[in-house]
C-alpha positions in Angstrom: -3.0 -32.7 -33.2 -3.8 -28.9 -32.9 -4.0 -27.4 -29.4 -7.7 -27.1 -28.6 -7.4 -24.5 -25.9 -5.5 -21.3 -27.1 -4.2 -20.2 -23.6 -2.5 -23.1 -21.9 0.3 -21.0 -20.3 -1.3 -21.3 -16.9 -1.2 -25.2 -17.1 1.7 -27.3 -15.6 3.3 -30.0 -17.7 1.0 -32.8 -18.3 -2.1 -30.7 -18.5 -5.0 -30.6 -16.0 -6.2 -33.4 -14.0 -5.0 -36.1 -11.7 -1.5 -37.6 -12.7 -1.7 -41.1 -13.9 -1.3 -43.7 -11.1 -2.4 -41.3 -8.4 -4.3 -42.8 -5.5 -8.1 -42.2 -5.1 -9.1 -39.8 -2.1 -11.8 -42.3 -1.2 -10.8 -45.9 -1.6 -12.8 -48.2 -3.6 -13.3 -50.5 -0.5 -14.8 -47.7 1.4 -17.1 -46.7 -1.5 -18.2 -50.3 -1.8 -19.0 -50.6 2.0 -21.1 -47.4 1.8 -23.0 -48.7 -1.2 -23.6 -51.9 0.7 -25.0 -50.0 3.8 -27.4 -48.0 1.5 -28.5 -51.1 -0.4 -29.3 -52.8 3.1 -31.3 -49.8 4.3 -33.1 -49.7 0.9 -34.1 -53.3 1.1 -34.8 -53.5 4.9 -36.4 -50.1 5.5 -37.4 -48.3 2.2 -39.6 -45.9 4.2 -36.6 -44.4 6.1 -35.1 -43.4 2.7 -38.6 -42.0 1.6 -38.8 -40.0 4.9 -35.5 -38.6 4.6 -35.9 -37.5 0.8 -39.3 -35.9 1.8 -37.8 -34.2 4.7 -35.1 -32.8 2.5 -37.6 -31.6 -0.2 -39.8 -29.8 2.4 -36.8 -28.2 4.0 -35.8 -24.5 3.6 -34.9 -23.5 0.0 -31.0 -23.6 0.7 -31.3 -27.2 2.1 -33.9 -28.5 -0.2 -32.2 -27.4 -3.5 -29.9 -30.5 -3.7 -33.0 -32.8 -3.2 -35.1 -31.0 -5.8 -32.1 -31.0 -8.3 -31.6 -34.6 -7.6 -35.3 -35.4 -8.1 -35.3 -33.4 -11.3 -32.3 -35.3 -12.6 -34.1 -38.7 -11.9 -37.4 -37.6 -13.5 -36.2 -35.6 -16.5 -32.7 -36.7 -16.9 -29.6 -34.4 -16.1 -29.4 -31.6 -18.7 -26.4 -31.5 -21.1 -23.6 -29.2 -20.2 -23.1 -26.6 -22.9 -19.6 -25.1 -23.4 -18.9 -22.4 -25.7 -15.5 -22.5 -27.3 -14.0 -19.5 -29.2 -10.8 -19.8 -31.3 -8.7 -16.8 -32.4 -7.5 -18.9 -35.5 -11.0 -20.0 -36.6 -10.1 -23.6 -36.6 -12.9 -26.1 -36.0 -13.8 -27.0 -32.5 -14.3 -30.6 -31.1 -17.5 -31.4 -29.5 -17.9 -34.2 -27.2 -21.4 -35.5 -26.2 -22.1 -37.4 -23.1 -23.3 -41.1 -23.7 -27.0 -41.4 -24.3 -27.4 -37.8 -25.5 -29.7 -37.7 -28.6 -28.1 -35.6 -31.3 -31.3 -35.2 -33.3 
């Protein structure tokens, strides 16, 4: 298989990313417990979540941006990331689409 990125001199052996078998920074049990807490809050007091989101949306621009961005992603869907790949040799590039992306 051809090298897809022409300049790989700066990469260490094995390529970028986490090594196989490395431990998660945040454990799965911790993530599960946080999810459980939020599910309990959502079922017992949904107005609390609504109030927090509205407070975030109505905040100053710097603080409200993550809330507006999250709302846009839920309403319109997250836009596809565009990556431009240039090759010196002119060989074809590989394009990987995220699941659920319509190619028409």
